[in-house]
N, C-alpha and C positions, 0 to 999 in steps of 0.2 A: 396670495396671502396679503392681507392688509398691513401696511406699515404701522408701527406703534408711534403714536404722536403724544406730545405732552399736553397738559391742560390749557396751554395758551392757544390751542387749536380753534380756529374759526373757519367757517365756510361761507362764501358769498351765495346769496339766494340765486343769483344768475347762473351759478355753477351746478345747481340742483335740477334734477329731472323728475319725471313721474316714477321712474324706477329707483329703488333705494340705493344709496351710496353707503358703503360700510366704512366705519372708522373704529379704530382701537386706540383708546387713550390710556396712558399710564402716567401717573403723577411722579414727577421727579422728587428727589430727596428734599430739595428746597421748596417745592410746591407742597409737599406733605407738611413741612414745618410751617409754612404760611397758612395752610388749612387748619392746623392745630391751633394756631394763634387766633385765626379768624373765628373759629367756632368754640373757643375756650376749652380745648381738649388738652389732655396731657401730651398725647402724641398721635400722629397718623402714621402708621408703619407702611401701609400699602393702600393704594386706591387705583382701581382700573375699571374701565368700562368699555363695552362694545356697543356701538350705536349704528342703527340703520336710519338714514335721514333722506327724506324725499319731499318734493313740492307736490302737494295734493291739489293745487289750483287756487285761484284767487278767493274762492268762497270757503275753502277748507284749510288754508294755511300750510305751514311746514309741519310735517309729522316726524317725530323721533320715537323710535322704539329701541329699547336697549336693556342692557343688564349692567349692574354695578356690583363690584366685589370690593370689600374694604376690611382692613384690620386697623383698629384704633384703640386708644386707651382714654377713658373718661374718668371723672372723679365720681365716687359713690355719693349719692344725694344725702346720705345719712352720716357717713364717717369721713368722707373726702379721700378715702383710700383709692388707689388706682383700680379700675375695673377694665379688663381687656374685653374687647368685643370683635367678633368677626361675623360678617354676613354677606350674603349674595342675594340680590333681589332683581326682579324685572321691573321695568317702568315704561310708561308711554306718556308722551307729551305732545301737545299741539300748540304751535306758535302762530298766533294770528295778529292782524294789525290791531292797533289800540282801540279803534272804533268797534271792531267786531268783539274784542275782549270785553269792552264796556257793555255791549248789547248782550253778550252771553252772561255777564254778571247780573244784568237787569232781569234776564229770563230765568235766573237761578240754575243754570246748567251745572254749576259746581255741586249742586245737591244730588245730581243723578249719578248713582254709583257705577252705572255702565259707561258714562261719558269719560273720555280720557281727560287727564289734567290738561289745563291750558294756561297760557300766559301771553301777554302782549309782547310783540317783537317790534322794536323800534329800529329803524335803519334797514340796511340791506345785508347785514352780516349775522349769521347764527353763531353765537358763542358756545360751541360744544363743550369746552372745558368748564365754563360757568354752569351749564346745564348739569354736568356731572357733579360739580361741587355742591350745587343746591340740592340735587338728589341725595347726596351723602347726608346733608344736614337734616333732611326730613326722614331719612331711612334709619338713622341710628337710634338706639334706645333713648327715649327722652328722660327716663328715670333710672339710671344705672344704679345697681346696688351690689356692694361687695358681698361675697358669699358669707352667709351666716349673720349678716348685719340686719337688725330689726330697728325700726323707729321706736324711740322711747316715748310712749304716749301717756304713761302714768302721770307725768308732770304737766301735761297739756290738758287744758279744759276745752271741751267742745270738739275734740278731735277723736274720731274713731277710725281705726285702721283694720280692715278686713273683718269688721263686725257688722251685723245687721243694723240698719238705722233704728235709732231709738224711737219709740212711740212718743209723739209729741201731740199735745192737744191742738185742735184746729183753731187758729186765731179768730175765725169767723163764727165759732160756736156760740160766743156771747151774743152776737148779732142775731143769729138764728133763734136763740132762746128768747131774746127780747121780742122778736117778731111773733113767736108762738104765744107769748104771754099777752100780747095786745089784741 
């Protein structure tokens, strides 16, 4: 059984092999409070992750496959009322040297839906807790809404919520018309 580690867990690259090492991370109460403050949340009640980490070689970097489970409370985007959220999701991340990350950016690898997420790794230590924290930040609902809360759009001009886009005249129609007339 893998020991439960806190979010301050790191692993040196030299300790990794081609076969995955398993890690189970659980945020302490203080770390949950710090995460809530960091991500401007009402509270983080629970955060845990299971990670498999291995060195895939110089050309492929460090690979992390894992799952995250969280219970947190955010503010509703319309009413600011507390909205509780629980989720579990899997993730995959590839950590490569900064030069390779730049090359992958230039090649548009991030546009490939089949490619794993990647990030640059500077130094010789993999910050597993930080990987889990950042995965939390991108996995939670970006637009939480309290039950029954709707946005008041009657007072707003130019805003349509859940409505088909209004037909607008083509701004280039005048140019086309003048071309046709000449």
